[in-house]
KOLDRENDREN-211751 format. One record per atom (N, C-alpha, C, O): residue in three letters; atom name; x, y negated, z. Coordinates in pm, whole numbers, plus 50000, padded with zeros to 5 digits. Last residue first. Layout:
residues N
<rec r="ALA" a="CA" X="X" Y="Y" Z="Z"/>
...
***
This chain:
residues 78
<rec r="PRO" a="N" X="50466" Y="50233" Z="46081"/>
<rec r="PRO" a="CA" X="50582" Y="50149" Z="46045"/>
<rec r="PRO" a="C" X="50715" Y="50210" Z="46082"/>
<rec r="PRO" a="O" X="50819" Y="50150" Z="46057"/>
<rec r="ASN" a="N" X="50200" Y="50349" Z="46043"/>
<rec r="ASN" a="CA" X="50324" Y="50426" Z="46050"/>
<rec r="ASN" a="C" X="50445" Y="50343" Z="46012"/>
<rec r="ASN" a="O" X="50520" Y="50380" Z="45921"/>
<rec r="ALA" a="N" X="49989" Y="50170" Z="46023"/>
<rec r="ALA" a="CA" X="49984" Y="50273" Z="46128"/>
<rec r="ALA" a="C" X="50116" Y="50344" Z="46147"/>
<rec r="ALA" a="O" X="50144" Y="50396" Z="46255"/>
<rec r="VAL" a="N" X="50052" Y="50018" Z="45801"/>
<rec r="VAL" a="CA" X="50037" Y="49952" Z="45931"/>
<rec r="VAL" a="C" X="50048" Y="50055" Z="46043"/>
<rec r="VAL" a="O" X="50109" Y="50028" Z="46146"/>
<rec r="ARG" a="N" X="50061" Y="50209" Z="45605"/>
<rec r="ARG" a="CA" X="50179" Y="50125" Z="45625"/>
<rec r="ARG" a="C" X="50173" Y="50049" Z="45757"/>
<rec r="ARG" a="O" X="50276" Y="50019" Z="45817"/>
<rec r="SER" a="N" X="49804" Y="50311" Z="45614"/>
<rec r="SER" a="CA" X="49916" Y="50395" Z="45660"/>
<rec r="SER" a="C" X="50042" Y="50313" Z="45681"/>
<rec r="SER" a="O" X="50122" Y="50346" Z="45768"/>
<rec r="LYS" a="N" X="49652" Y="50096" Z="45512"/>
<rec r="LYS" a="CA" X="49631" Y="50145" Z="45648"/>
<rec r="LYS" a="C" X="49750" Y="50224" Z="45698"/>
<rec r="LYS" a="O" X="49793" Y="50207" Z="45812"/>
<rec r="ALA" a="N" X="49754" Y="50082" Z="45251"/>
<rec r="ALA" a="CA" X="49763" Y="49966" Z="45340"/>
<rec r="ALA" a="C" X="49748" Y="50011" Z="45485"/>
<rec r="ALA" a="O" X="49825" Y="49967" Z="45571"/>
<rec r="THR" a="N" X="49678" Y="50333" Z="45161"/>
<rec r="THR" a="CA" X="49821" Y="50300" Z="45169"/>
<rec r="THR" a="C" X="49841" Y="50180" Z="45262"/>
<rec r="THR" a="O" X="49935" Y="50177" Z="45342"/>
<rec r="GLY" a="N" X="49400" Y="50311" Z="45161"/>
<rec r="GLY" a="CA" X="49465" Y="50407" Z="45248"/>
<rec r="GLY" a="C" X="49614" Y="50381" Z="45265"/>
<rec r="GLY" a="O" X="49669" Y="50405" Z="45373"/>
<rec r="ASP" a="N" X="49358" Y="50121" Z="44955"/>
<rec r="ASP" a="CA" X="49324" Y="50091" Z="45095"/>
<rec r="ASP" a="C" X="49398" Y="50183" Z="45192"/>
<rec r="ASP" a="O" X="49453" Y="50137" Z="45292"/>
<rec r="PRO" a="N" X="49633" Y="50104" Z="44716"/>
<rec r="PRO" a="CA" X="49508" Y="50160" Z="44768"/>
<rec r="PRO" a="C" X="49486" Y="50123" Z="44915"/>
<rec r="PRO" a="O" X="49581" Y="50098" Z="44989"/>
<rec r="ILE" a="N" X="49766" Y="49779" Z="44615"/>
<rec r="ILE" a="CA" X="49783" Y="49916" Z="44663"/>
<rec r="ILE" a="C" X="49648" Y="49971" Z="44708"/>
<rec r="ILE" a="O" X="49557" Y="49892" Z="44737"/>
<rec r="GLY" a="N" X="49808" Y="49507" Z="44574"/>
<rec r="GLY" a="CA" X="49787" Y="49596" Z="44460"/>
<rec r="GLY" a="C" X="49809" Y="49742" Z="44495"/>
<rec r="GLY" a="O" X="49863" Y="49819" Z="44416"/>
<rec r="GLU" a="N" X="49820" Y="49325" Z="44774"/>
<rec r="GLU" a="CA" X="49943" Y="49398" Z="44745"/>
<rec r="GLU" a="C" X="49930" Y="49490" Z="44625"/>
<rec r="GLU" a="O" X="50029" Y="49546" Z="44578"/>
<rec r="ALA" a="N" X="49561" Y="49228" Z="44780"/>
<rec r="ALA" a="CA" X="49672" Y="49133" Z="44769"/>
<rec r="ALA" a="C" X="49801" Y="49202" Z="44727"/>
<rec r="ALA" a="O" X="49882" Y="49145" Z="44654"/>
<rec r="VAL" a="N" X="49416" Y="49467" Z="44818"/>
<rec r="VAL" a="CA" X="49398" Y="49389" Z="44696"/>
<rec r="VAL" a="C" X="49517" Y="49296" Z="44675"/>
<rec r="VAL" a="O" X="49570" Y="49287" Z="44564"/>
<rec r="ALA" a="N" X="49509" Y="49539" Z="45075"/>
<rec r="ALA" a="CA" X="49525" Y="49630" Z="44961"/>
<rec r="ALA" a="C" X="49515" Y="49554" Z="44829"/>
<rec r="ALA" a="O" X="49596" Y="49575" Z="44738"/>
<rec r="VAL" a="N" X="49424" Y="49321" Z="45226"/>
<rec r="VAL" a="CA" X="49566" Y="49350" Z="45214"/>
<rec r="VAL" a="C" X="49592" Y="49436" Z="45091"/>
<rec r="VAL" a="O" X="49684" Y="49411" Z="45014"/>
<rec r="GLU" a="N" X="49148" Y="49355" Z="45201"/>
<rec r="GLU" a="CA" X="49210" Y="49234" Z="45148"/>
<rec r="GLU" a="C" X="49361" Y="49252" Z="45130"/>
<rec r="GLU" a="O" X="49419" Y="49204" Z="45033"/>
<rec r="ARG" a="N" X="49124" Y="49601" Z="45336"/>
<rec r="ARG" a="CA" X="49083" Y="49590" Z="45197"/>
<rec r="ARG" a="C" X="49149" Y="49468" Z="45131"/>
<rec r="ARG" a="O" X="49199" Y="49477" Z="45019"/>
<rec r="TYR" a="N" X="49203" Y="49532" Z="45594"/>
<rec r="TYR" a="CA" X="49280" Y="49631" Z="45518"/>
<rec r="TYR" a="C" X="49249" Y="49621" Z="45369"/>
<rec r="TYR" a="O" X="49339" Y="49632" Z="45285"/>
<rec r="SER" a="N" X="49178" Y="49171" Z="45620"/>
<rec r="SER" a="CA" X="49128" Y="49306" Z="45642"/>
<rec r="SER" a="C" X="49217" Y="49403" Z="45565"/>
<rec r="SER" a="O" X="49297" Y="49362" Z="45481"/>
<rec r="LEU" a="N" X="49409" Y="48928" Z="45747"/>
<rec r="LEU" a="CA" X="49339" Y="48992" Z="45637"/>
<rec r="LEU" a="C" X="49290" Y="49130" Z="45678"/>
<rec r="LEU" a="O" X="49352" Y="49198" Z="45760"/>
<rec r="GLY" a="N" X="49556" Y="48772" Z="45928"/>
<rec r="GLY" a="CA" X="49421" Y="48813" Z="45963"/>
<rec r="GLY" a="C" X="49342" Y="48878" Z="45851"/>
<rec r="GLY" a="O" X="49219" Y="48883" Z="45858"/>
<rec r="ARG" a="N" X="49816" Y="48697" Z="45923"/>
<rec r="ARG" a="CA" X="49726" Y="48620" Z="45838"/>
<rec r="ARG" a="C" X="49581" Y="48661" Z="45857"/>
<rec r="ARG" a="O" X="49491" Y="48593" Z="45808"/>
<rec r="PHE" a="N" X="49925" Y="48872" Z="46105"/>
<rec r="PHE" a="CA" X="49957" Y="48730" Z="46118"/>
<rec r="PHE" a="C" X="49867" Y="48642" Z="46033"/>
<rec r="PHE" a="O" X="49843" Y="48527" Z="46067"/>
<rec r="TYR" a="N" X="49815" Y="49127" Z="46045"/>
<rec r="TYR" a="CA" X="49812" Y="49074" Z="46181"/>
<rec r="TYR" a="C" X="49841" Y="48924" Z="46192"/>
<rec r="TYR" a="O" X="49785" Y="48857" Z="46279"/>
<rec r="ARG" a="N" X="49816" Y="49164" Z="45758"/>
<rec r="ARG" a="CA" X="49710" Y="49216" Z="45844"/>
<rec r="ARG" a="C" X="49703" Y="49142" Z="45977"/>
<rec r="ARG" a="O" X="49595" Y="49098" Z="46017"/>
<rec r="LEU" a="N" X="50049" Y="49041" Z="45660"/>
<rec r="LEU" a="CA" X="49918" Y="49005" Z="45607"/>
<rec r="LEU" a="C" X="49806" Y="49045" Z="45702"/>
<rec r="LEU" a="O" X="49712" Y="48968" Z="45725"/>
<rec r="GLU" a="N" X="50247" Y="49172" Z="45816"/>
<rec r="GLU" a="CA" X="50231" Y="49027" Z="45820"/>
<rec r="GLU" a="C" X="50094" Y="48983" Z="45770"/>
<rec r="GLU" a="O" X="50030" Y="48897" Z="45831"/>
<rec r="VAL" a="N" X="50206" Y="49439" Z="45736"/>
<rec r="VAL" a="CA" X="50188" Y="49400" Z="45877"/>
<rec r="VAL" a="C" X="50167" Y="49249" Z="45887"/>
<rec r="VAL" a="O" X="50079" Y="49204" Z="45960"/>
<rec r="VAL" a="N" X="50273" Y="49417" Z="45463"/>
<rec r="VAL" a="CA" X="50139" Y="49460" Z="45503"/>
<rec r="VAL" a="C" X="50110" Y="49419" Z="45647"/>
<rec r="VAL" a="O" X="50001" Y="49371" Z="45677"/>
<rec r="ARG" a="N" X="50543" Y="49338" Z="45481"/>
<rec r="ARG" a="CA" X="50446" Y="49253" Z="45412"/>
<rec r="ARG" a="C" X="50303" Y="49288" Z="45454"/>
<rec r="ARG" a="O" X="50221" Y="49199" Z="45478"/>
<rec r="ARG" a="N" X="50661" Y="49558" Z="45612"/>
<rec r="ARG" a="CA" X="50662" Y="49426" Z="45674"/>
<rec r="ARG" a="C" X="50555" Y="49336" Z="45612"/>
<rec r="ARG" a="O" X="50483" Y="49267" Z="45684"/>
<rec r="GLN" a="N" X="50636" Y="49761" Z="45422"/>
<rec r="GLN" a="CA" X="50561" Y="49769" Z="45548"/>
<rec r="GLN" a="C" X="50552" Y="49633" Z="45615"/>
<rec r="GLN" a="O" X="50447" Y="49597" Z="45668"/>
<rec r="ASP" a="N" X="50806" Y="49663" Z="45224"/>
<rec r="ASP" a="CA" X="50666" Y="49694" Z="45191"/>
<rec r="ASP" a="C" X="50581" Y="49704" Z="45317"/>
<rec r="ASP" a="O" X="50466" Y="49659" Z="45318"/>
<rec r="ALA" a="N" X="51058" Y="49626" Z="45366"/>
<rec r="ALA" a="CA" X="50985" Y="49514" Z="45305"/>
<rec r="ALA" a="C" X="50838" Y="49544" Z="45278"/>
<rec r="ALA" a="O" X="50752" Y="49461" Z="45306"/>
<rec r="PRO" a="N" X="51086" Y="49797" Z="45681"/>
<rec r="PRO" a="CA" X="51110" Y="49790" Z="45537"/>
<rec r="PRO" a="C" X="51016" Y="49686" Z="45475"/>
<rec r="PRO" a="O" X="50907" Y="49662" Z="45526"/>
<rec r="LEU" a="N" X="51133" Y="49603" Z="45984"/>
<rec r="LEU" a="CA" X="51056" Y="49695" Z="45900"/>
<rec r="LEU" a="C" X="51102" Y="49688" Z="45755"/>
<rec r="LEU" a="O" X="51152" Y="49584" Z="45710"/>
<rec r="ALA" a="N" X="51261" Y="49403" Z="46120"/>
<rec r="ALA" a="CA" X="51335" Y="49528" Z="46101"/>
<rec r="ALA" a="C" X="51261" Y="49629" Z="46013"/>
<rec r="ALA" a="O" X="51320" Y="49729" Z="45972"/>
<rec r="ALA" a="N" X="51073" Y="49205" Z="46150"/>
<rec r="ALA" a="CA" X="51183" Y="49181" Z="46057"/>
<rec r="ALA" a="C" X="51261" Y="49309" Z="46027"/>
<rec r="ALA" a="O" X="51320" Y="49321" Z="45920"/>
<rec r="VAL" a="N" X="50921" Y="49315" Z="46357"/>
<rec r="VAL" a="CA" X="50862" Y="49303" Z="46223"/>
<rec r="VAL" a="C" X="50973" Y="49284" Z="46119"/>
<rec r="VAL" a="O" X="50965" Y="49342" Z="46011"/>
<rec r="ALA" a="N" X="51105" Y="49291" Z="46568"/>
<rec r="ALA" a="CA" X="51054" Y="49423" Z="46529"/>
<rec r="ALA" a="C" X="50996" Y="49418" Z="46387"/>
<rec r="ALA" a="O" X="51020" Y="49509" Z="46308"/>
<rec r="GLN" a="N" X="51142" Y="49012" Z="46582"/>
<rec r="GLN" a="CA" X="51255" Y="49102" Z="46556"/>
<rec r="GLN" a="C" X="51207" Y="49238" Z="46504"/>
<rec r="GLN" a="O" X="51262" Y="49291" Z="46408"/>
<rec r="ARG" a="N" X="50881" Y="48927" Z="46647"/>
<rec r="ARG" a="CA" X="50945" Y="48883" Z="46522"/>
<rec r="ARG" a="C" X="51062" Y="48973" Z="46484"/>
<rec r="ARG" a="O" X="51080" Y="49007" Z="46367"/>
<rec r="VAL" a="N" X="50858" Y="49051" Z="46899"/>
<rec r="VAL" a="CA" X="50769" Y="49090" Z="46789"/>
<rec r="VAL" a="C" X="50829" Y="49050" Z="46655"/>
<rec r="VAL" a="O" X="50829" Y="49128" Z="46561"/>
<rec r="LEU" a="N" X="51053" Y="48911" Z="47043"/>
<rec r="LEU" a="CA" X="51064" Y="49056" Z="47026"/>
<rec r="LEU" a="C" X="50977" Y="49106" Z="46911"/>
<rec r="LEU" a="O" X="51018" Y="49194" Z="46836"/>
<rec r="HIS" a="N" X="50944" Y="48651" Z="47034"/>
<rec r="HIS" a="CA" X="51076" Y="48679" Z="46976"/>
<rec r="HIS" a="C" X="51093" Y="48828" Z="46949"/>
<rec r="HIS" a="O" X="51141" Y="48867" Z="46842"/>
<rec r="ALA" a="N" X="50710" Y="48688" Z="47179"/>
<rec r="ALA" a="CA" X="50702" Y="48648" Z="47038"/>
<rec r="ALA" a="C" X="50834" Y="48677" Z="46966"/>
<rec r="ALA" a="O" X="50834" Y="48721" Z="46852"/>
<rec r="ALA" a="N" X="50819" Y="48746" Z="47430"/>
<rec r="ALA" a="CA" X="50738" Y="48847" Z="47361"/>
<rec r="ALA" a="C" X="50729" Y="48814" Z="47213"/>
<rec r="ALA" a="O" X="50739" Y="48904" Z="47129"/>
<rec r="GLU" a="N" X="50942" Y="48499" Z="47485"/>
<rec r="GLU" a="CA" X="51023" Y="48621" Z="47475"/>
<rec r="GLU" a="C" X="50947" Y="48730" Z="47401"/>
<rec r="GLU" a="O" X="51004" Y="48799" Z="47316"/>
<rec r="ALA" a="N" X="50718" Y="48333" Z="47499"/>
<rec r="ALA" a="CA" X="50822" Y="48307" Z="47398"/>
<rec r="ALA" a="C" X="50908" Y="48431" Z="47378"/>
<rec r="ALA" a="O" X="50943" Y="48464" Z="47265"/>
<rec r="THR" a="N" X="50588" Y="48445" Z="47720"/>
<rec r="THR" a="CA" X="50522" Y="48443" Z="47590"/>
<rec r="THR" a="C" X="50624" Y="48422" Z="47478"/>
<rec r="THR" a="O" X="50617" Y="48488" Z="47374"/>
<rec r="ALA" a="N" X="50775" Y="48394" Z="47921"/>
<rec r="ALA" a="CA" X="50739" Y="48532" Z="47889"/>
<rec r="ALA" a="C" X="50672" Y="48541" Z="47753"/>
<rec r="ALA" a="O" X="50697" Y="48636" Z="47678"/>
<rec r="ALA" a="N" X="50772" Y="48114" Z="47918"/>
<rec r="ALA" a="CA" X="50896" Y="48186" Z="47887"/>
<rec r="ALA" a="C" X="50866" Y="48331" Z="47849"/>
<rec r="ALA" a="O" X="50926" Y="48384" Z="47755"/>
<rec r="GLU" a="N" X="50508" Y="48066" Z="47998"/>
<rec r="GLU" a="CA" X="50554" Y="48018" Z="47867"/>
<rec r="GLU" a="C" X="50681" Y="48092" Z="47825"/>
<rec r="GLU" a="O" X="50696" Y="48129" Z="47708"/>
<rec r="GLU" a="N" X="50513" Y="48175" Z="48256"/>
<rec r="GLU" a="CA" X="50421" Y="48229" Z="48154"/>
<rec r="GLU" a="C" X="50466" Y="48189" Z="48013"/>
<rec r="GLU" a="O" X="50462" Y="48270" Z="47921"/>
<rec r="HIS" a="N" X="50696" Y="48004" Z="48376"/>
<rec r="HIS" a="CA" X="50724" Y="48147" Z="48368"/>
<rec r="HIS" a="C" X="50639" Y="48211" Z="48259"/>
<rec r="HIS" a="O" X="50688" Y="48291" Z="48180"/>
<rec r="ALA" a="N" X="50557" Y="47764" Z="48357"/>
<rec r="ALA" a="CA" X="50688" Y="47776" Z="48292"/>
<rec r="ALA" a="C" X="50724" Y="47924" Z="48276"/>
<rec r="ALA" a="O" X="50778" Y="47963" Z="48172"/>
<rec r="PRO" a="N" X="50327" Y="47807" Z="48515"/>
<rec r="PRO" a="CA" X="50314" Y="47792" Z="48369"/>
<rec r="PRO" a="C" X="50448" Y="47807" Z="48296"/>
<rec r="PRO" a="O" X="50451" Y="47858" Z="48184"/>
<rec r="ASP" a="N" X="50265" Y="48006" Z="48768"/>
<rec r="ASP" a="CA" X="50381" Y="47932" Z="48719"/>
<rec r="ASP" a="C" X="50375" Y="47921" Z="48567"/>
<rec r="ASP" a="O" X="50413" Y="48015" Z="48497"/>
<rec r="ALA" a="N" X="50062" Y="48171" Z="48839"/>
<rec r="ALA" a="CA" X="50050" Y="48033" Z="48882"/>
<rec r="ALA" a="C" X="50163" Y="47946" Z="48828"/>
<rec r="ALA" a="O" X="50157" Y="47824" Z="48841"/>
<rec r="ALA" a="N" X="50151" Y="48415" Z="48753"/>
<rec r="ALA" a="CA" X="50036" Y="48356" Z="48683"/>
<rec r="ALA" a="C" X="50021" Y="48208" Z="48718"/>
<rec r="ALA" a="O" X="49973" Y="48129" Z="48637"/>
<rec r="ALA" a="N" X="50352" Y="48461" Z="48941"/>
<rec r="ALA" a="CA" X="50388" Y="48447" Z="48800"/>
<rec r="ALA" a="C" X="50275" Y="48379" Z="48723"/>
<rec r="ALA" a="O" X="50301" Y="48295" Z="48636"/>
<rec r="ARG" a="N" X="50197" Y="48483" Z="49173"/>
<rec r="ARG" a="CA" X="50297" Y="48379" Z="49163"/>
<rec r="ARG" a="C" X="50334" Y="48353" Z="49016"/>
<rec r="ARG" a="O" X="50346" Y="48239" Z="48973"/>
<rec r="GLU" a="N" X="50043" Y="48710" Z="49113"/>
<rec r="GLU" a="CA" X="49977" Y="48582" Z="49140"/>
<rec r="GLU" a="C" X="50075" Y="48467" Z="49123"/>
<rec r="GLU" a="O" X="50039" Y="48364" Z="49066"/>
<rec r="VAL" a="N" X="50247" Y="48899" Z="49089"/>
<rec r="VAL" a="CA" X="50162" Y="48870" Z="48974"/>
<rec r="VAL" a="C" X="50093" Y="48735" Z="48993"/>
<rec r="VAL" a="O" X="50085" Y="48656" Z="48899"/>
<rec r="LEU" a="N" X="50346" Y="48898" Z="49350"/>
<rec r="LEU" a="CA" X="50433" Y="48862" Z="49238"/>
<rec r="LEU" a="C" X="50351" Y="48823" Z="49116"/>
<rec r="LEU" a="O" X="50382" Y="48725" Z="49047"/>
<rec r="ARG" a="N" X="50124" Y="48988" Z="49495"/>
<rec r="ARG" a="CA" X="50180" Y="48854" Z="49522"/>
<rec r="ARG" a="C" X="50267" Y="48808" Z="49407"/>
<rec r="ARG" a="O" X="50264" Y="48691" Z="49369"/>
<rec r="GLY" a="N" X="50095" Y="49245" Z="49385"/>
<rec r="GLY" a="CA" X="49987" Y="49146" Z="49376"/>
<rec r="GLY" a="C" X="50037" Y="49006" Z="49398"/>
<rec r="GLY" a="O" X="49998" Y="48913" Z="49327"/>
<rec r="HIS" a="N" X="50335" Y="49364" Z="49467"/>
<rec r="HIS" a="CA" X="50306" Y="49346" Z="49326"/>
<rec r="HIS" a="C" X="50199" Y="49240" Z="49305"/>
<rec r="HIS" a="O" X="50212" Y="49154" Z="49217"/>
<rec r="ARG" a="N" X="50294" Y="49366" Z="49743"/>
<rec r="ARG" a="CA" X="50405" Y="49289" Z="49686"/>
<rec r="ARG" a="C" X="50380" Y="49261" Z="49538"/>
<rec r="ARG" a="O" X="50401" Y="49149" Z="49490"/>
<rec r="ASP" a="N" X="50071" Y="49539" Z="49752"/>
<rec r="ASP" a="CA" X="50061" Y="49402" Z="49804"/>
<rec r="ASP" a="C" X="50171" Y="49314" Z="49746"/>
<rec r="ASP" a="O" X="50145" Y="49201" Z="49705"/>
<rec r="GLN" a="N" X="50181" Y="49773" Z="49649"/>
<rec r="GLN" a="CA" X="50071" Y="49708" Z="49578"/>
<rec r="GLN" a="C" X="50054" Y="49563" Z="49623"/>
<rec r="GLN" a="O" X="50026" Y="49475" Z="49541"/>
<rec r="ARG" a="N" X="50366" Y="49827" Z="49851"/>
<rec r="ARG" a="CA" X="50413" Y="49801" Z="49716"/>
<rec r="ARG" a="C" X="50305" Y="49730" Z="49634"/>
<rec r="ARG" a="O" X="50335" Y="49638" Z="49559"/>
<rec r="ALA" a="N" X="50198" Y="49878" Z="50067"/>
<rec r="ALA" a="CA" X="50285" Y="49761" Z="50072"/>
<rec r="ALA" a="C" X="50335" Y="49725" Z="49933"/>
<rec r="ALA" a="O" X="50346" Y="49607" Z="49899"/>
<rec r="MET" a="N" X="50082" Y="50120" Z="50000"/>
<rec r="MET" a="CA" X="50000" Y="50000" Z="50000"/>
<rec r="MET" a="C" X="50086" Y="49874" Z="50000"/>
<rec r="MET" a="O" X="50049" Y="49774" Z="49939"/>
***
């Protein structure tokens, strides 16, 4: 129980600290950019269109000139 109490206090403190939250968000964004950049070009393009531009799988498929299933598999199996 003591561990849960300590964790609760740490989470509350972190949530109350906007600078900490901003730093954590910036670090997470950096890690995501690195991971996406490491993908092969065809997979990277589909991930960028799907998640960063908000296109549906169908819209991604049309934009890339690939079947819907290929668009889905490139996102699911990077």
